N, C-alpha and C positions, 0 to 999 in steps of 0.2 A: 627315765628310760626303763627302769626295772618294772614299773607299773605297766608299761606297754607290753613288755615281754610276758609278764604274768597274765595279762589279759589275753594275749595271743595264745599262750599255753592253755589256758582254760578253754578258749574257743576251739582250739585244735583237738583237745581231749574230748570235748563234746562231739565234735565231728567224727572222731575216730572210734568212739565207744561201741558203735554197732558195725564197725568195719572188720575186715579180716585181720588176723594176727600180723600180717606183713605191713598193713597200713598202720596199725597201732605201733608197731616197732619203728616204722619210719618217722611217725609223728614224735614218738618219745626221743628218738635220736636227734631230731631237730630241736626239741625242747631242751634236752640235756646239754647240747652243744651251745645253744643260744645265739651263736654268731649270725646265722642266717635270719633269725627272727628279728635281729637288731638292724638288718639291712633293709632300708626302704625299697631299694631296687628289687630285691627278692620278693618282698611283700606285694609290690605292684605287679610283678610278673606272675606270681604263682598262687597268691592267697586271695580269697574272696570272703568277705564278712557276710554272714547271713543274718537276717533279722532276729532269729531266735538265739543269737549269741554265738553260734557256731562259726568257726573259721575253716572254710573248705579249702583243700589243696587241690589244684589242678596238677596232677603228676605230669601230664603232657607238657604244660607250660613250664613246670619246674625243670623238666628234662631240657627243654629248649634253653632256659636260662642257664642251667649248668653247662650245657654244651657250647654256649656262647663265649665261654671263657671269662667269667667275671673276675675282676682283679681281687685276688685273695691268695692266701698261702696254699701250698700244695696240700697240707693237712686239712685245711678248711674245705678245699675243693673235693678232697677224697671223702670227707664226711658227708658233704652235700650229695655227691655222686652215689654213695651207698644208700643214703636215706631215700633218694629218688628211685633207685633201683628196687629197693624194698617196696616203696609205695606203688610203683607201677607193676610189681610182681614179675620183674624181669627174669628171675630165676625159676619161676613157676613153683615157688615153695608151697603155695596153697594146695597144689595137687599132689604133693609128696605124701607117702605113707609114713607111719611112725618110724620104721627102720631107716628109711632114707633121710628123714628129718634128723635122726640121731647121728647118722654118718656126717651129714652136712654140719651139724653143730660141733661135732668132734673135729672135723677138718678146720672149721673157723677157729676153734679154740687152739688147735695146734699152730695155725698160721699166726695167731696173736701171741703165742708163747705161753698160753694158759694150760695148766696141767689138765689132762683128760683122764677121767676115771676109767678103770678097766672093767 
């Protein structure tokens, strides 16, 4: 199973390398967490293998999958929801300027209980 996850991770990274920072972050979150890459139902719903080795994510289909309420823990669902939100640029992060991006990063750090520099 680890070989399959490693293969998917490599394909996802190949797909994301020329994408926005939000897509790269979404892909990395899915890879770091691993749970959804191990789920064949998620793969069938949201991932497409391309001939050049890339694994493309349909964020629309990933959103439909997440919203369908797949059986999983609340934490796993939250990770999936966040990854999909990043991938679909739900919060329009790609259009934010530097100052707004810093405020958002600080707010997320505070929400997660991580110390924020002054």
